[in-house]
N, C-alpha and C positions, 0 to 999 in steps of 0.2 A: 200126767201122765197117762196113757193108755193101756189096757191089756196087752200082754204080750213086751210089754218095756219099750212099747214107742211111744215117743212126744207124740203129744197133742196136738192135729194141726188146723184145730179150728181156732179163725181170728179170734184175737181176742179186742182189737181195736188201739192196741198202741201202736205198731208199726202195719200203715194201709197202704205204703207204696216207697217205692225205689227207682231210680232210673240212673241210666251213667248216657252223658251227651259230649258233644264235640263243642268246643267253645267257638271255634274262629267260622264255623259256618252255622252254628244254631243247629245241628244236626243230632237229634236223640236218637241214640243207639241204638238202649235197651231199656225194658219198662219191667214191672211187673207190680199189678193191682192185687192188693192181700186185703180182702175184706170190703173195700169202698173203691168207688168210681174216681180218680183224679183226672183235673181235666188236664191235658198236657200244654195247652196253651200257658197254663202258670209257669210250666218247664221254658217253656220257647222265653216268657217274659223275660224270665231268670238270666236266657242266653242273650239279652239286648245288649249291645256293644256298650251303650251307657252305664247298665248295669255290671257287667264285665269288666269294664276299666276299671272299677273300684275293689274289685276283687285281689286278695292277696294267695299264691300258691300254697297251700297248709293250713290255712285260715279255717278254721269252724266258724259258719255265719248260721243266726239263726233268726228266725223272724214270724209272726203270728199271722195267719190267714183265715179267717172266719172260728170255725171251731177246729181246725188243725192247727201245726207248728210246723213248718219246714225248714229244712237242716240242709246247707250245702258245703261242696268243699270242692276245690279247684286243686290240679297238679301242675307238674311244672312240664307236664304231657299235652298241654292244653283240652285235658277232659275233666268234666266236672259230673261230680257225683251229690246225686239228691236224697233223699227220703223223706217221708212226710209222717208225722208220728201225732198222738194225742197231745193237749196240751200240759197234761201231767204226765208227760214221758220224761225220766232224767236223760239231761243232756249229755252226762257221760256217756250214755249207750249208746245215743245218738251218735256221739263222738266215735264212739269204737264200731260202731253201725259201719258210718261212710270210710274209716280207717280198713275195714275188713274188706268192704267193697270195693276199694280202689285196690287191694294186693290181690284178691282172687279175680277180679276181672279181667287186670292186665295180666294175669297168668293166663289165664285162656284164653280171651279174646285181643291183647295188647297186640298182635301183629295186623290185625284187621281195623284197629279202631280209626286210621289216620283215612280211610279209604268208603265204609261202609258206609250204607246208604241210612235213612230213616227209617228205626226199627229193624233192620234186619237179624241185628244180633239178640234179638231177643227170646226166639226159638231155641238159639244155640245157650245161652243164658238162664234158661226157664229154669232147670233144675237148681243151680247153682243159688238163684235169685230168691226160688223158694224156699231154699235151707237158709238163707239170712233172715227172711223175712218170718220163719217160723221161730229160728233161734231167739233173735231180737222182739217178738211179740210175748215173749213171755219173762216179764219181770222179774218174777218170784223165782225164776229157774237162773236168769241171768246174772241175780245177786247171788244165789249160792255158788255160782261156777266162779263169781269174782272173791266171794271171801275164799272158796279152795284156793284159787291163784294167790293170794294175797299170802295165805298161809306155805304155800310154797316158795315162794318168792322170798318170806321171811327164813324157812328152813335153808334158800339156795345162798343166802343172805350169810346166817351162820356158819353154814359148811364154807362159804369162800374165806370167812374171817379166822375160821379152825385152819383153814390151809394155809392160809397167809402166814398166821400164827405158827404153824409147823414148818413150814419152807424158813420162816425168821431163825426159828430154833434149828433147825438143819445147818444154815449159812452159821448160825453163831458156833455149832459143834464142828462144823471144816474150819472155820478160823481157830478155835481151839488146839483142834488138832495137829492144824498147819503150824502154830505156834509150838507145841510141842514137839511137833519132827524139826523147828528150827532150833529148837533149846538143843535137841539131842544132836544135831547138826554139831553147833557152836560147840556142845561137851566136848564130841569125838576131836575136832580140832583143837579145842585146851590140852586137851588129855595128848595129844602128838606134840605139841610145841611144849608141854611141860616136859614131857621125855626128849626130846631135843636139846632143850634147856638143862635139864637135870645131866645130860651125858654131855651138855658142855662144859658144865661147871666141874663136872666131876674130872675132867681132864683137865682143863685150868688148877684145880687143884692139885692134881699129881704133878704139872709142870713148876707150880708153886714149892712143892716140897722136894721136887729134885735140883730146884736151882737153892734153894736153901741149906740143901746138904750138899751141894757142891762149894759153896761159898766155906760152910764150917770147914768142909775137907782144906779149902785152900786156906783158909786161918790156921787152920790147925798144923798145915805142911809149912806154912811160916813162923809159926812159933818155934817149932819142934825143928826145921831144918839147923837154924842159927845156934841154938843150942847143943843141939849134939856136933856141930862145926867146933864150937867153943869149948865142946870136952875134948874132942879128938887132939885139939891144938894144943891143950893143958895136959895131957897123958904123954903128947913128944916131949913138952919142955922138963917134963920129970924125966 
């Protein structure tokens, strides 16, 4: 890093070239040389039909060419993204560069890619390509950034797990609350039914008592009346 907090733009020889091309007619839409000259015929060779017929969409291809390594990736929009790096450059960084190159190029010039002519988008993409070259040329800074991102992802994963646990606990608490409400409702129904049953049983007991009393009264009448009648008859005879 240079003074003033700005990133050092001096080429380090790790990323020396990036380009975007259209596969169907082998048109190189935009390029950026970064610290060394790259023959564009090499890109044209990559775009040859016999080469492209073997290329799978979104797959990262790598091959050596002299003292450099070429990386290529094709998209489902018939666009081909290319970067050239040093032999010691980590493949993971080259893959990340191609991924970011694809996203940012489509966002900036995607609507022009189908009709643009050779090199016509280089000027428009100059600032974007320069930022990508500077960013991915500094391997040390990339490693620091990746470690930071890994920590961020780790924290995000832990937070997500904590949120899931909290949500499960909330669901459990809601289930317990619902069960308590159901039990309370059932208790209220049981209490109402118990009162109704007790009232019915009380009236039934009263009826039984009245019936027993009537039976006793009838029995007493059946016993007492004949005795009274017999007593009265005996008195008349005497």
